[in-house]
N, C-alpha and C positions, 0 to 999 in steps of 0.2 A: 709401252716401254718408258721408263722414267729418264728424262733427258735434262742435261744442262746444255743450253745452246749458247754458242759464242759467235757473235757476228756484229757488224756495225752498219754498213750501208744498205741500200735498196736491194742489191744482189742477194744479201743474206736474209733480208726481211721476207722475200718471196718464199724462201725455203722454210722460214719460221711459220709463215701463214699456212703453208702446205702441211707441216707437221701438226699444227693445231687442228686443222680441218680433218686430218686423218685419225684423230683421237689419241695421239701420243701425249704423255704427261710431261709437259715442259715445266720443270720445277724452278728453274732459274735462268735468266738471260744475262750473259756477260756481254758487255759492250764497251767501246772506248769512251773515255770521258768527253763531255761536251766541249766543243772547240768554237772559237770565233768564226763566223761565216766568212767575213772578209773585212779588211781594213779596220780592225778593232771593233766591229759590231758585236752585239751581245752573243754569247755562246748559243749554239744551235745543237740540238740532240740529233743523233743518227736515226735512220729509219727503223732499225731493230728496237731501239729504246722506245720510240713512239708507239710502235705496234704492241710491244710487251705491256706498256702502261695502259693502252686501250683495252687489252685483254686481261688485265689484272695479274700479270705475271711479274713476280719480283725481279728487279734488275740490280745489277752490281757493276760498277764502273771503276775497277782498280786501274791505276796507272801502270802497275807491274804485277805479274803473277808470281814473283819470286818470294815475297815475304811469307813466313810461315802462317801469320794470322790471316792473310788473304787465302791461302790454300785451305786453312781450317774452315773458313766461312763457306768456301765452295764445297768442301767435303760434307758440310752439314746439310746440303741439299740431297745427299745420298743418290747420286746419279748412277744408273746402270750403264749409261753411255754418254759421251760428249758428242755433240755435233758442231762442227766448226765451219764457218763460211765467211771469208773476207773479214776476219776479225781484226788483224793488225798486230796482235801480240802472239809470241810463240808460247805454247803450252809446255812447261817444263816436265820432265819425266815424273816428278813427284805427283803432278796432277794427273798425268796419263794413267798412273797406277791406281788412282782413286776409284775409277769406274771399272766394274768387272768385265765389261765388253770394250773397254778402251775408248778411243776417240775416232770418229769418222770425219773426214774433211771433204768438202765439196769444192773441187778445183776446176777452174775453167780452161782446161786444155786436155789433150789426149796424152797423159803422162806415159813415158818419161819426157816427152817434148814439152818445153816451156814450163819447167819448174820455176817457182818464184813469184814475184810480186805483180808483174804486169803481163800475164799471158794473152789477154785479149788484144792489146795494142801490138805486142810482138808478133802475133799471128798475122795481123793485117800488114805490118811493116815488112814481114818476110814474104808476103805474097802467098801464104798457105791457102790451099784450096779447101781445106777442111780443118776444123778444130773440134771441140766437144767438151763434154763433162766427164770427169773421173771422180768416182767415190772411192776414196782410199782410206785405209786404216793408218792412223798417224803413228810415227815413231820419232826418234830424236833427230832425224835428218830433215833436210829441206825438201819436202814433198817427195820423199823417197819410199814411203810405206807401200805395202801390198795393196792390190786393187780388188775391190768388191764388184763394182759395176763401171762400165765405160760405154759412152754412146757418142757417135760422131755427128757433126753438124756442118753443113756446107757453108763456106764463106763466100758470099756473092760479091760481084764487082761493085755493087752499090753499098755494101756494108761499111759503116763507120764504127767507132768503138762503142757508141751508144746503142745502135740497132743490134749489133752482135752481142753486147752485154745483155740486152733485154731478152733475146732469144735463149741465150745460155742460162740466164737466171731462171727462166721457166723450165728449161730442161733439168737444171740442177734440182729444182723443187720436186719435180716428178721422180727423179732417180733416188733422192735421199729417202723418200718415203718407201720406195720399192726395196732399197737396201736394208732399211731397218726392219721392214716386214719379213724379208728373207732371213735376217739375222735372228729375229724372234722365233721363227719357225725352225731354226736350225738348218736352213737350206742355203745359207750364204756360201759362195765359192770364192775363196780368197787366194789370189795368185800374185807372186812376186812381180815387180816391174821388170820389163826387159832391160838387159844391160846395154843394149845398143839404142841409139836414137836420143840420148840425153841432151837436152839443151836448157838454157837458163833464161828466164824472162826477168831481167833486172828492172828495177824501178825506173820509170821514165824521168830522165833529167831535163831540166828547164832548157838547156841549150840544144837538146835534140829537136825541139820544135822550130829552130832556126833553119829555114830552107837554104840548102847549099846548092846553088844553081849549077855547079859543076857535076852534080849527080845526074843519072839518067832520068828522063821525064817520068817513066813508069814508077820509079822509086819515089819521086816527089809526090806523085798522085796518091800513092799508097800512104805516104807520111801525112798528107792532108787529111785523109780519111781516118787514119789511126789516131790523130790528135784532135779529132772533132768528136765531141764538143769541147774537150779540155785536153791540154792547155791552149789549143788553137795554133795552127802553123803560122809562123811569122816571117816577115821580110821587111825591107825598107825601100823607099824610093825618094830621092831628093832629101834624105835625112829624116823622112817621116816614116814612123813605124806603121806597118799595115798587117792585118791578119787576112789570110786567104782561107776561105771556108769550103770552096768547091772548085774542082778543076778536072780536066781530063788530058791524057797524054795525046800528042799529035806529032805529025811530021814537021820538021823544021831544022834549019841550021843557022848557027851564029855563035858569037861569043856568049858563054853562059851568063844569063841574067839580062840579056839584051832584048828589048821590045822589038818583035818582028812585025807585029800587026795589032794595032788597037781597034779590033773589029767592032761591029755593032752589037754582037752578042757575047764575045769573049775577047780576052786580052791575051795574045799569043806571045810567049816568052821563051827564048832559047835556053836549052839545058845542055848538060854535058853530052847527052845523046838524045836527039829529038827535041820536042818543044812541049810546053805546058800551056794549055788553053784555060786561062783562069775565068771562072764563071761567076764567082761571088767573092766580094772583098769587104773589108771594114776598116775605117779610119779610127784613130783613137777618140773615144767619147762618142762615136757615131754608131749607127746601126748597120747590120749586115745588108749589103746592097747587091743586086745583080750587076754584073759587069756593065751592062748597057746603061743602067741608072748611075752607077759610080762614075763612069767616064763622062757623063753629062756635066758633072760638077767638078771633075778633076781630069783635065786634059792630059793625055799621055802621048808622047811623040815616039815615032819609030827611031830606034837607035839609043833611047835612054836605057840606063842600066839599073836593075834591081840588085840589092845587096842584102846581107844578113842584118837583122835587128837584134839588139841585146837589151 
């Protein structure tokens, strides 16, 4: 099947690789423009652009899909279907109408739960026991189109946003090939999304990574996993900004943010309900350290208070 693929990061690149391996004809790869990596460094291309260039697939990086000349260039690729994964731009209806079989989206949740930009992080934050991949036919709504395929995946107690991302990316790559094959054979079963169970995964805001010690310890532990590796959960002690990379919930009572015990293997801090045993921390400009090693060079006393960092 002749495809125009739209995606940018590694999540999308895994599906593009699977489509190429399965023999589908990818005529064009749409991807976001190159962006500076950090602090004014030179622009870095996304994973989809790099893979497409390696495989000799033409790439196109428009900043918007609305101009008629942009749509004309995409139409010139004569796609039978669009495949979209973590692209970052909304396909207008005029583009959706170009391909005879429309556009399929690889979405990292069990729709209609977690429509929107950050379904992986939201699933961890909410304590969901499962998430998954949905292959849906795109319409003009926000992840509202009918479903072709859906497969669940367990969220483990050790998952962070990176490990869950990687497993979902592999599942998405498998399911999009299966969906396209079924579509080509005329065997695809397309069903509307349920009307119940709708929720929205809004983009992660910077302030959400600030740990609010008045919250229950189980919620803070999930937040640390959801924001690992990026943007990283943050707090302060003595005015110094710190990142917390690993922790577990535990028993304990005290004013929220109060150090209960600077133990040998963990730093126990009181929360709104229970306590958090911090296992790995990082100072500004430093490296990630196990709590034992961190406390050797940064003495913490019982009764000190942690607060939010901005």
